[in-house]
Phi, psi and omega in degrees: 000319183290326178292325182292314181302318182296323184291323180295315181294320179293316175298325180292322170300313179294315173306324180289335185275335186304319180301313179293322177302318172300319176298323175299313192290321175301316186283329173297316182303305188300317188289318179288327172301314174301322182292320183289334175288339178274354190276131173284139173080013169239119177253107185295337177289328178260321182265340185267114184275311174222128190275164175305132182207091191299158170211159180259154177293139172289162182299315187293314181297312184284334174298310174303321184284329183286324200229349183239019180242177174296332187298133179256098178268132175274327172226080186305324182298329184271314192286335173285115201254002177239044169301313174240137180214155175226159182226136179242121180246131184236173186291315191216176184289338176303307178288336172301310177299320186294315185277331176298311184293323177299321166302314192280333178284337186282069183275002177280339188250326176209166177251157178269119173277323176192149172239118178258109183255092182295329176298314174301321181295339187256021181281009168304119177312321185271007191224126186230111175206198182323126181233126171185169175247129174241115174246125176266129186232136178249136178292139182288334177198168181294336176311318183315323182252006177056032171214167178265110169255112184275347185280169175304122188288346173300337176291347196246025177295134179249140176262116170263110177263121177260118182222142174280169180308306190296319181294318174306308189294317180304310185297323173305319175288316195267331193304303188274341177279326186249311183296312186246346195266192181289347181259013181320321187248024184263095184293327169307312182284329174294330181288319179298313182294327177295318179294316176300322181296321176295320170300317180294331168300317182294315182300322182297322174304318182296320182305307176311312182292319181291321182296313180298332186287314181296322176294319175298311178305312175302314176303319183290318180297318176301326186289317182297319179300312186292326185284327182291319175296316189294316171302312187301318186289317189273326178259320190267345189054039180250110193278071169287160178232122183303331182282356175260355187287140179256109182280345168300311176293323181299318188293316181299328183276337170294329178289318177301315186269002174057037183261130004257025191280334178245310178248142177270164180292327179299323176297320180290312183301315182304312184288318181295320177302320177294340181232032191294330179293306186296329177300309186295321177294321178295313186293310185297335183278350187285142182249346188279173182296339177298337178305329184263006186253120186296340177291349179292337171300325179291321169308307183297329176297316187290318178295319182296313185287006181062036184245016188291342176294339175286323175304304187299325180295327190245007185283130186255350178267180173305130185298330186297319177299319180293320185294325173301321180291317180305301190298328185297334187256014179084002182256154167261134179291350171277345184266357190241000000 
């Protein structure tokens, strides 16, 4: 009966804490998003799979952790540090390490209570199990959450879970069924899951390699666009603006004209320089979205080189748009 009363008092205290825990969770999500936006080398559109979205531990879960596990807590409400937690899922371990280092360095907003790098713990050559980085953060002041919280800030430690997409998928399958579920002592199942984790570590390395390739390719394309703009502004006197560039269109046109794999930018610039007057008139006459896109110069290079048939074979956009470019230079796309 005494134990039951303790549990009831504990849950009542936890319930009274929840409004402020929710404020803390919202504040951490906001600060973590700000942090990721400021990181060099991190593209949220490419590298962020699941953004931070806090949650509170359920009454049942925190009760079991406080009273029905091997851990002996003197003050469970304070010592349980995942009452509020948030999760960030990224593409690969490269981004996971980048965000972890940024969190550790950001000492003006929070203090580090503990870093649990489960990957480091599992470097045993014969062991493959749960992998993730958990960082326990304590807000430095009440200003952090824009509200007045008079209680001990140690009550408001937030657990930030950093996972790769593969780690997240593995944890979703294994956590409830093995770590907490009915198969906790099933060694055959543990062996199967260990093999899957070993495979996922290799796959994560491939993800990093693929991501590095995408970043390099994207940077190369941006450099080509910048050079086209510079050439256009200086030689053609056509003021393209980098902020107006549609890189979805640019990428498609790069693929169509096989730049830089087959034709170099030097080839393009030399031809355009020799036809600068007609190029300027042609670009200024365009009515479509291509008028603002520096890559239209690549299309004109192909047309002038009598290679327009290559454009027609690979063109994925509306044919009227391509026909307008041909016409602006005095060609019919049926004649080439």
